[in-house]
C-alpha positions as CSV (number, residue, x, y, z in Angstrom):
1,M,0.0,-0.2,0.1
2,T,1.3,3.5,-1.1
3,D,2.4,5.4,2.3
4,R,2.9,8.9,0.3
5,F,0.9,10.9,-2.0
6,R,1.8,14.1,-3.7
7,L,-0.7,16.6,-5.1
8,T,0.0,19.5,-7.1
9,I,-2.3,22.5,-6.4
10,G,-3.1,24.6,-9.8
11,Q,-4.1,27.9,-8.5
12,L,-4.3,29.2,-12.2
13,N,-5.9,31.9,-13.9
14,A,-8.5,30.8,-16.9
15,T,-9.9,32.9,-19.5
16,V,-13.5,32.4,-20.3
17,G,-14.1,30.9,-24.0
18,D,-10.4,30.6,-24.4
19,L,-10.6,26.8,-24.7
20,S,-7.3,26.2,-26.5
21,G,-5.5,28.9,-24.1
22,N,-7.0,27.3,-21.0
23,A,-6.0,23.8,-22.1
24,A,-2.5,24.9,-23.0
25,K,-2.2,26.5,-19.4
26,A,-3.4,23.1,-17.9
27,R,-1.1,21.1,-19.9
28,A,2.0,23.2,-18.8
29,A,0.7,22.8,-15.3
30,W,0.5,18.8,-15.6
31,E,4.0,18.8,-17.2
32,H,5.1,20.9,-14.1
33,A,3.4,18.2,-11.7
34,R,5.4,15.5,-13.6
35,E,8.5,17.1,-13.3
36,A,7.7,17.4,-9.3
37,G,6.9,13.8,-9.1
38,S,3.4,14.5,-8.3
39,D,0.6,11.7,-8.4
40,M,-2.2,14.4,-9.4
41,L,-2.5,17.7,-10.7
42,A,-5.9,19.4,-9.3
43,L,-7.1,22.4,-11.2
44,P,-10.1,24.7,-10.6
45,E,-13.8,24.5,-11.3
46,M,-14.8,25.0,-14.8
47,F,-11.1,25.4,-16.0
48,I,-11.2,24.6,-19.3
49,T,-14.1,27.1,-20.1
50,G,-13.1,29.7,-17.6
51,Y,-15.5,30.9,-15.1
52,Q,-18.4,32.1,-14.6
53,T,-19.5,31.5,-18.3
54,Q,-22.9,32.8,-17.7
55,D,-25.2,32.0,-20.7
56,L,-22.2,31.1,-23.0
57,V,-22.4,27.5,-21.5
58,L,-25.9,27.0,-22.8
59,K,-24.8,27.5,-26.4
60,P,-24.8,23.7,-27.6
61,A,-21.5,24.6,-29.9
62,F,-19.6,26.0,-27.1
63,T,-20.4,23.2,-24.9
64,E,-19.4,20.3,-27.4
65,Q,-16.3,22.1,-28.1
66,A,-15.4,22.5,-24.4
67,I,-15.9,18.7,-23.7
68,A,-13.9,18.1,-26.7
69,A,-11.1,20.2,-25.7
70,V,-11.0,18.7,-22.2
71,M,-11.1,15.3,-23.5
72,A,-8.4,15.7,-26.2
73,L,-6.3,17.4,-23.2
74,G,-6.9,14.5,-20.8
75,E,-5.9,11.9,-23.7
76,S,-2.6,13.6,-24.4
77,C,-1.8,13.7,-20.8
78,A,-0.8,9.9,-20.7
79,D,2.7,9.5,-19.2
80,G,2.5,11.3,-15.8
81,P,0.3,12.0,-12.9
82,A,-3.5,12.0,-12.8
83,M,-5.2,15.4,-13.8
84,G,-8.5,16.9,-12.3
85,I,-10.0,19.8,-14.2
86,G,-13.6,21.4,-14.3
87,A,-15.6,21.4,-17.4
88,P,-19.3,21.2,-18.5
89,W,-20.7,17.7,-19.4
90,R,-23.9,17.1,-21.4
91,D,-26.0,13.9,-20.7
92,G,-28.9,13.8,-23.0
93,D,-30.7,17.2,-22.5
94,K,-29.1,17.8,-19.1
95,L,-25.9,19.9,-18.6
96,F,-23.8,19.5,-15.6
97,N,-20.8,21.3,-13.9
98,A,-18.3,18.4,-13.8
99,Y,-15.1,17.5,-12.7
100,F,-13.2,15.4,-15.1
101,V,-10.2,13.2,-13.7
102,F,-7.8,11.6,-16.1
103,K,-5.0,9.1,-15.5
104,G,-2.9,7.5,-18.3
105,G,-4.9,9.4,-21.0
106,K,-8.1,7.9,-20.0
107,L,-11.3,9.2,-18.2
108,V,-11.3,7.5,-15.0
109,A,-13.9,9.6,-13.0
110,R,-16.3,12.4,-13.7
111,V,-17.9,14.0,-10.7
112,L,-21.0,16.2,-11.0
113,K,-21.8,19.2,-8.9
114,H,-24.9,18.5,-6.8
115,H,-25.5,21.7,-5.0
116,L,-25.8,24.7,-7.4
117,P,-25.3,28.3,-6.0
118,H,-28.2,30.8,-6.9
119,K,-27.5,33.5,-4.4
120,Q,-25.7,36.9,-4.7
121,L,-24.0,36.9,-8.2
122,F,-24.7,33.3,-8.8
123,D,-27.2,31.9,-11.1
124,E,-26.2,28.5,-11.5
125,M,-29.9,26.9,-11.3
126,R,-30.7,28.4,-14.5
127,L,-27.6,27.0,-16.4
128,F,-27.0,23.4,-15.0
129,D,-28.8,20.5,-13.7
130,S,-28.2,19.0,-10.4
131,G,-26.1,15.9,-10.4
132,P,-26.2,13.1,-8.0
133,I,-23.7,12.8,-5.3
134,S,-20.5,11.0,-6.8
135,G,-18.5,8.6,-4.8
136,P,-14.8,8.9,-4.5
137,Y,-12.0,7.8,-7.2
138,P,-8.5,6.0,-6.8
139,V,-5.5,7.8,-7.6
140,A,-2.0,6.3,-6.8
141,G,-3.2,4.4,-3.7
142,A,-5.3,7.0,-2.1
143,R,-9.0,7.5,-2.5
144,I,-10.2,11.1,-3.5
145,G,-13.5,12.8,-3.2
146,S,-14.1,16.0,-4.8
147,P,-16.9,18.1,-3.6
148,I,-17.3,21.0,-6.4
149,C,-17.2,24.4,-4.7
150,E,-20.5,24.9,-3.5
151,D,-21.0,21.3,-2.5
152,S,-18.4,21.8,0.3
153,W,-20.4,24.5,1.8
154,Y,-23.0,21.7,2.9
155,S,-22.4,18.4,4.9
156,D,-24.2,15.8,2.9
157,V,-21.7,15.5,-0.2
158,A,-18.7,15.3,2.1
159,E,-20.1,13.0,4.7
160,T,-21.4,10.6,1.8
161,L,-17.8,10.7,0.3
162,E,-16.4,9.8,3.8
163,E,-18.9,6.9,4.1
164,T,-18.2,5.6,0.6
165,G,-14.3,5.5,1.2
166,A,-12.9,8.6,0.6
167,E,-9.6,9.4,2.1
168,I,-8.7,12.8,1.3
169,L,-10.9,15.7,-0.1
170,V,-10.0,17.8,-2.9
171,V,-12.4,20.6,-3.6
172,P,-11.9,22.4,-6.9
173,N,-13.4,26.1,-6.6
174,G,-14.4,29.1,-8.7
175,S,-14.8,31.1,-5.5
176,P,-15.1,34.9,-6.2
177,Y,-13.7,37.4,-3.7
178,H,-15.4,39.8,-1.4
179,R,-13.8,41.5,1.5
180,D,-13.0,39.0,4.3
181,K,-14.1,36.0,2.1
182,L,-11.2,33.7,3.3
183,D,-12.5,33.6,6.8
184,L,-16.0,32.7,5.5
185,R,-14.5,29.9,3.5
186,M,-12.3,28.5,6.0
187,G,-15.2,28.3,8.5
188,H,-17.1,26.0,6.1
189,M,-14.0,23.8,5.2
190,V,-13.0,23.3,8.7
191,A,-16.5,22.1,9.5
192,R,-16.3,19.7,6.6
193,V,-12.9,18.4,7.9
194,V,-14.3,18.2,11.4
195,E,-17.3,16.4,10.3
196,T,-15.4,13.6,8.2
197,G,-12.1,13.4,9.9
198,L,-10.6,13.7,6.4
199,P,-7.7,16.2,5.4
200,L,-9.1,18.7,2.9
201,V,-7.5,20.5,-0.1
202,Y,-9.0,23.8,-1.3
203,V,-8.1,24.6,-4.9
204,N,-9.5,28.0,-6.2
205,M,-9.1,29.9,-9.3
206,V,-7.5,33.4,-9.5
207,G,-7.7,36.2,-12.0
208,G,-10.7,38.5,-13.1
209,Q,-13.6,38.1,-15.2
210,D,-15.7,41.0,-16.0
211,D,-16.6,42.3,-12.7
212,Q,-15.6,39.4,-10.8
213,L,-12.4,38.6,-9.2
214,Y,-11.2,35.2,-8.0
215,D,-8.5,35.3,-5.1
216,G,-7.0,32.1,-5.1
217,A,-5.9,31.8,-1.5
218,S,-5.9,28.1,-1.7
219,F,-5.3,26.1,1.2
220,V,-4.9,22.7,3.1
221,L,-6.2,21.5,6.3
222,N,-5.3,18.5,8.4
223,P,-7.9,16.2,10.1
224,G,-8.9,18.5,13.2
225,G,-8.9,21.7,10.9
226,K,-5.4,22.5,11.3
227,K,-4.3,24.7,8.3
228,V,-0.8,23.4,7.1
229,V,-0.7,25.2,3.7
230,Q,-1.8,28.6,2.6
231,L,-1.3,29.9,-1.1
232,P,-0.9,33.7,-1.6
233,P,-4.0,35.6,-2.6
234,F,-4.5,37.1,-6.3
235,I,-1.0,35.4,-7.6
236,E,-1.1,32.2,-9.7
237,S,0.9,29.3,-8.0
238,L,1.8,25.8,-8.7
239,T,2.3,24.2,-5.3
240,E,3.1,20.7,-4.4
241,V,1.5,19.2,-1.2
242,D,2.7,15.9,0.3
243,F,0.4,13.5,2.2
244,I,1.7,10.8,4.7
245,R,-0.5,7.8,5.5
246,T,-0.4,7.4,9.2
247,A,-2.2,5.0,11.6
248,E,-5.1,7.7,11.8
249,G,-5.3,8.1,8.0
250,W,-3.6,10.8,5.6
251,Q,-2.0,13.7,7.1
252,A,-0.7,16.4,4.9
253,E,2.9,17.6,5.6
254,P,3.5,21.3,6.4
255,G,4.2,23.6,3.6
256,L,4.0,26.9,2.2
257,M,2.2,29.6,4.5
258,A,1.9,32.7,2.5
259,P,0.6,35.5,4.6
260,Q,-2.7,37.0,4.1
261,P,-2.8,40.8,3.8
262,D,-5.4,43.0,5.6
263,A,-8.7,44.2,3.8
264,W,-7.4,47.1,2.7
265,E,-4.4,45.7,0.6
266,Q,-6.5,42.9,-0.6
267,D,-9.2,45.2,-1.8
268,Y,-6.7,47.3,-3.6
269,H,-5.2,44.3,-5.0
270,A,-8.8,43.1,-6.2
271,M,-9.3,46.6,-7.6
272,M,-6.0,46.6,-9.6
273,L,-6.0,43.1,-10.8
274,G,-9.8,43.6,-11.8
275,L,-8.7,46.4,-14.1
276,R,-5.4,44.5,-15.3
277,E,-7.6,41.5,-16.1
278,Y,-10.2,43.2,-17.8
279,L,-8.0,45.2,-20.1
280,G,-5.8,42.2,-20.9
281,K,-8.7,39.7,-21.7
282,S,-10.5,42.5,-23.7
283,G,-7.5,43.0,-25.7
284,F,-6.5,46.7,-24.5
285,R,-3.2,47.7,-23.5
286,K,-3.7,51.4,-22.7
287,V,-6.3,53.6,-20.9
288,V,-7.3,57.2,-20.7
289,L,-9.3,59.0,-17.8
290,G,-10.2,62.5,-16.8
291,L,-7.9,63.5,-14.1
292,S,-10.0,66.5,-12.3
293,G,-7.6,67.1,-9.4
294,G,-9.9,65.1,-7.2
295,V,-9.6,62.3,-5.1
296,D,-11.6,59.8,-7.1
297,S,-9.8,60.4,-10.5
298,A,-6.5,60.4,-8.5
299,L,-7.1,56.9,-7.0
300,V,-8.1,55.6,-10.4
301,A,-5.1,57.0,-12.1
302,T,-3.0,55.4,-9.6
303,I,-4.8,52.0,-9.8
304,A,-4.3,52.2,-13.6
305,A,-0.5,52.7,-13.4
306,D,-0.3,49.8,-10.9
307,A,-2.0,48.0,-13.2
308,I,-0.7,48.5,-16.6
309,G,2.4,50.9,-15.9
310,P,2.5,54.7,-16.0
311,E,3.6,54.7,-19.7
312,N,0.1,53.3,-20.8
313,V,-1.8,55.6,-18.8
314,R,-3.2,59.1,-20.6
315,C,-4.8,61.4,-18.1
316,V,-6.8,64.4,-19.5
317,M,-7.5,67.6,-17.5
318,L,-10.9,69.3,-19.1
319,P,-10.9,72.5,-17.5
320,S,-13.9,75.1,-17.9
321,E,-14.2,78.6,-16.3
322,Y,-15.3,77.0,-13.1
323,T,-12.0,74.7,-12.7
324,S,-9.9,76.3,-10.0
325,Q,-6.2,76.8,-10.3
326,A,-5.8,74.5,-7.4
327,S,-7.5,71.6,-9.3
328,L,-5.0,72.2,-12.3
329,D,-2.0,72.2,-10.1
330,D,-3.2,69.3,-8.1
331,A,-3.8,67.3,-11.3
332,A,-0.4,68.1,-12.7
333,D,1.0,67.2,-9.3
334,C,-0.5,63.8,-9.3
335,A,0.3,63.1,-12.8
336,T,4.0,63.9,-12.2
337,R,4.2,61.6,-9.2
338,L,2.6,58.6,-11.0
339,G,4.8,59.3,-14.3
340,T,1.7,59.4,-16.5
341,R,1.1,61.4,-19.5
342,L,-1.2,64.6,-18.9
343,D,-3.1,66.2,-21.5
344,T,-5.3,69.2,-21.7
345,V,-8.5,69.9,-23.5
346,H,-10.4,73.1,-22.8
347,I,-14.2,72.7,-22.9
348,D,-15.2,76.2,-22.8
349,G,-15.5,76.7,-26.4
350,A,-17.5,73.6,-27.0
351,R,-19.6,74.5,-24.3
352,E,-20.6,77.8,-25.6
353,A,-21.3,76.1,-29.0
354,V,-23.9,73.6,-27.5
355,T,-25.6,76.3,-25.3
356,G,-25.7,78.7,-28.2
357,A,-27.1,75.8,-30.4
358,L,-29.9,75.3,-27.6
359,A,-30.4,79.0,-26.7
360,H,-33.6,79.3,-28.7
361,L,-35.2,76.5,-27.1
362,M,-34.2,77.2,-23.7
363,E,-35.0,80.9,-24.0
364,G,-36.7,82.3,-20.9
365,T,-35.5,79.3,-18.5
366,Q,-32.9,79.7,-15.7
367,P,-29.7,77.9,-15.6
368,D,-29.7,74.8,-13.6
369,V,-28.4,71.3,-13.6
370,T,-29.0,71.0,-17.2
371,E,-26.2,73.5,-17.9
372,E,-24.0,72.0,-15.5
373,N,-24.6,68.4,-17.0
374,I,-23.4,69.8,-20.6
375,Q,-20.1,70.3,-19.3
376,S,-19.9,66.8,-17.9
377,R,-21.2,65.4,-21.1
378,L,-18.7,67.1,-23.1
379,R,-16.0,65.9,-21.1
380,G,-17.4,62.5,-21.9
381,L,-17.5,63.1,-25.6
382,M,-14.0,64.4,-25.7
383,L,-12.5,61.5,-23.8
384,M,-14.5,58.8,-25.6
385,S,-13.0,60.5,-28.9
386,L,-9.4,59.9,-27.7
387,S,-10.4,56.4,-26.6
388,N,-11.5,55.7,-30.1
389,K,-8.8,57.6,-32.0
390,F,-6.0,55.9,-29.9
391,N,-7.7,52.5,-28.8
392,E,-7.3,53.5,-25.3
393,M,-10.0,52.3,-22.7
394,L,-11.9,55.0,-21.2
395,L,-12.0,54.7,-17.4
396,T,-14.7,56.1,-15.3
397,T,-14.1,57.3,-12.0
398,G,-17.2,57.4,-9.7
399,N,-17.2,55.9,-6.5
400,K,-20.0,53.6,-5.0
401,S,-21.4,56.6,-2.8
402,E,-21.9,58.5,-6.0
403,V,-23.1,55.5,-8.0
404,A,-25.6,54.7,-5.4
405,V,-27.3,58.3,-5.4
406,G,-26.9,58.9,-8.9
407,Y,-24.4,61.9,-8.2
408,A,-23.2,61.4,-11.6
409,T,-24.0,62.5,-15.3
410,I,-25.4,59.8,-17.5
411,Y,-23.2,59.9,-20.8
412,G,-20.8,62.4,-19.2
413,D,-18.6,61.4,-16.4
414,M,-20.4,57.9,-16.3
415,A,-19.2,57.2,-20.0
416,G,-16.4,54.6,-20.3
417,G,-15.5,50.9,-20.5
418,Y,-14.6,50.1,-16.8
419,N,-14.8,51.5,-13.4
420,P,-12.1,50.2,-10.9
421,I,-13.5,51.9,-7.8
422,K,-17.2,51.3,-8.5
423,D,-17.7,49.3,-5.3
424,L,-15.7,51.5,-3.1
425,Y,-17.4,54.1,-0.7
426,K,-16.2,57.6,-0.9
427,T,-15.1,57.3,2.9
428,R,-13.1,54.2,1.7
429,V,-11.5,56.0,-1.1
430,F,-9.9,58.6,0.9
431,E,-8.7,55.8,3.3
432,T,-7.3,53.8,0.4
433,C,-5.5,56.8,-1.1
434,R,-3.6,57.0,2.2
435,W,-3.0,53.3,2.2
436,R,-1.2,53.3,-1.2
437,N,0.8,56.3,-0.4
438,A,2.2,54.3,2.5
439,N,2.5,51.1,0.8
440,H,3.9,49.6,-2.4
441,R,4.0,46.0,-3.3
442,D,6.0,44.1,-6.0
443,W,2.7,43.6,-7.9
444,M,2.5,47.3,-8.4
445,M,3.9,48.8,-11.7
446,G,3.4,52.2,-10.5
447,P,6.1,54.1,-8.6
448,E,6.7,54.0,-4.8
449,G,6.0,56.6,-2.3
450,E,3.4,59.4,-2.0
451,V,1.9,59.4,-5.4
452,I,-1.4,60.9,-4.5
453,P,-0.8,64.6,-3.4
454,P,-2.1,65.1,0.2
455,Q,-3.8,68.1,-0.6
456,I,-6.0,66.1,-2.8
457,I,-7.2,63.8,-0.2
458,S,-7.6,66.6,2.3
459,K,-9.7,69.2,0.4
460,P,-13.4,69.2,0.1
461,P,-14.9,67.3,-2.8
462,T,-16.3,69.2,-5.7
463,A,-17.5,68.7,-9.1
464,E,-16.6,72.2,-10.0
465,L,-19.6,72.6,-12.5
466,R,-20.6,76.0,-11.0
467,P,-19.0,78.6,-8.8
468,D,-17.9,77.6,-5.4
469,Q,-19.6,74.1,-5.8
470,K,-19.1,71.3,-3.0
471,D,-20.5,67.9,-3.0
472,Q,-22.0,68.9,0.5
473,D,-24.2,71.3,-1.2
474,S,-26.3,68.5,-2.6
475,L,-25.4,65.6,-0.6
476,P,-24.9,64.8,3.3
477,P,-21.3,64.7,4.7
478,Y,-19.6,61.6,3.0
479,E,-19.4,60.0,6.5
480,V,-23.1,60.2,7.1
481,L,-24.1,59.4,3.4
482,D,-21.8,56.1,3.7
483,A,-23.3,55.2,6.9
484,I,-26.9,55.4,5.8
485,L,-26.0,53.5,2.4
486,E,-24.1,51.0,4.4
487,G,-27.6,50.3,6.0
488,L,-29.9,50.5,3.0
489,V,-27.6,48.5,0.4
490,E,-25.3,46.2,2.5
491,K,-27.7,45.3,5.2
492,D,-31.1,46.0,3.7
493,L,-32.1,48.0,6.9
494,A,-35.6,49.7,7.3
495,L,-35.6,53.4,7.4
496,G,-37.0,53.1,11.2
497,D,-33.8,51.2,11.9
498,L,-31.6,53.9,10.6
499,V,-33.4,56.7,12.5
500,A,-33.3,54.7,15.7
501,Q,-29.4,54.7,15.1
502,G,-29.5,58.5,15.3
503,F,-29.7,59.5,11.7
504,D,-32.1,62.4,10.8
505,A,-35.3,61.1,9.3
506,E,-35.4,63.5,6.5
507,T,-31.9,62.8,5.6
508,V,-32.6,59.0,5.7
509,R,-35.6,59.5,3.3
510,K,-33.8,61.7,1.0
511,V,-30.9,59.2,0.5
512,E,-33.3,56.2,0.0
513,R,-35.3,58.2,-2.8
514,L,-32.1,59.2,-4.5
515,L,-31.1,55.6,-4.0
516,Y,-34.1,54.0,-5.7
517,I,-34.5,56.8,-8.5
518,S,-30.8,56.3,-9.8
519,E,-31.4,52.6,-10.6
520,W,-31.7,53.5,-14.1
521,K,-28.3,55.0,-14.3
522,R,-26.6,52.3,-12.6
523,Y,-27.9,49.9,-15.1
524,Q,-26.1,51.6,-18.0
525,A,-23.2,52.0,-15.9
526,A,-19.6,50.6,-16.5
527,P,-18.6,47.2,-15.1
528,G,-16.2,47.3,-12.1
529,P,-14.8,44.8,-9.7
530,R,-16.7,43.6,-6.8
531,I,-15.3,43.8,-3.5
532,S,-18.1,43.6,-1.3
533,T,-21.2,41.5,-0.9
534,R,-23.6,43.8,-2.2
535,A,-22.2,45.0,-5.6
536,F,-24.8,46.9,-7.6
537,W,-26.0,44.7,-10.1
538,L,-24.0,41.4,-9.2
539,D,-25.4,41.0,-5.8
540,R,-28.4,44.0,-5.5
541,R,-30.8,43.7,-8.5
542,Y,-33.8,46.2,-8.2
543,P,-36.4,47.1,-10.7
544,L,-35.6,50.3,-12.7
545,V,-39.4,51.7,-12.2
546,N,-40.3,51.3,-8.5
547,R,-42.8,53.4,-6.5
548,W,-42.4,51.7,-3.2
549,R,-41.0,53.6,-0.5
550,D,-40.2,52.6,3.0
551,K,-42.5,54.4,5.9
552,L,-41.2,56.0,9.0
């Protein structure tokens, strides 16, 4: 009987739809595992297709080609370790999220996902059929059980595997990031280990797909729940884990224990990686954004510089008569510190042309937000023109607070292809700027040091669309606004709950009203990385037309 079992964890990045590219990456990982003397390579859930595929997996041609790709891959990996890899599987009129296990060029097991996630950003119940609970499969003298992702969050699959002879649990995942997610995963996995008495290997995907981030952070638990291996977050990794058969069963030997950064660093890494991945997988190498001299655009410019390098970031100042010299100076200072290009496009002439063209229709009316929004929409027009001409993706710069209450101009500053801070409240924007000024990591391509000028962080926020304008002219102070939004959006609290916490009743009503009437704007907003459990659109989906309001 074999007394040692070596597993390679393939914490890797798949691209949705790139069947040949994902297969090549899997093949390279298998060759690494062979060189490392491993008995098995474990890759994440749905790796051959990338994850999440959404309705792409419902297209028969795509599913057929994905199955053909994974079968060809498995047959080609004959002289070496076993390989577990996620892929779709069709049986008659049923479609499954499956885990294929190959050994010696032959398919030796096909595990079907039993529990289909259907909350938050998941909608697998409309894509896949629930499979029966599968049994364990033998690899090199060990019996492996593979609950697929959601299957490991419930006791029944793991317990059935233990009862039918599984000795090690290898869990393939496509588990997306949100703040403090690792602690949540760990709690569920420790429960499975305690219930079954088996060691567990959590294999997670890494990388970005649209507005979802997969943080990896794979780990290994021994019986009793002791963590003996921890992989880093957000970084691809091929890591070997050795198991030893003891009188009490298989035990994993201690291995890599990568430190897990705090929430501020992980959120920043997620936003940066989300942008890097979205650009790379969309075919863009450069970005353009409006740099106003304010904190939001400064943070977006910094994230972009860290994601793709300052030389690939074009910042554009678009001043009007209301733009202060301080804003011009702050924008120039920020671009200089980051090392990005800074261009200037004046919009006064264009604004005069537009207002002149509309003058005969607006005669007799008083200037209001309409004229203010013309400025914002002209800026969007100028930036989109640069994007088209130079093939640079336009980044939008609205934070979650502004996105929530509609403090943004549709077809103006909301124009663009991606928003790195879409899920970051304004109060966290300030703190994230301070964190980045004090920290630099090797995964950042931007410069070290105080890259965001302190005066940008400390000055009162303003859109500068009219004389002496401040955000607080239209909105509550951000610390109040964000606390109310935290209650309404993240916790689904009633207005009465917020008033009981000490918030002014009229202010709470106003924020709720702005939140609901801005739904149509968010429906048209650019995607951005999900870093909370209540990201707009992915986690929180409301009707565009909605007359219900809470009562006090």
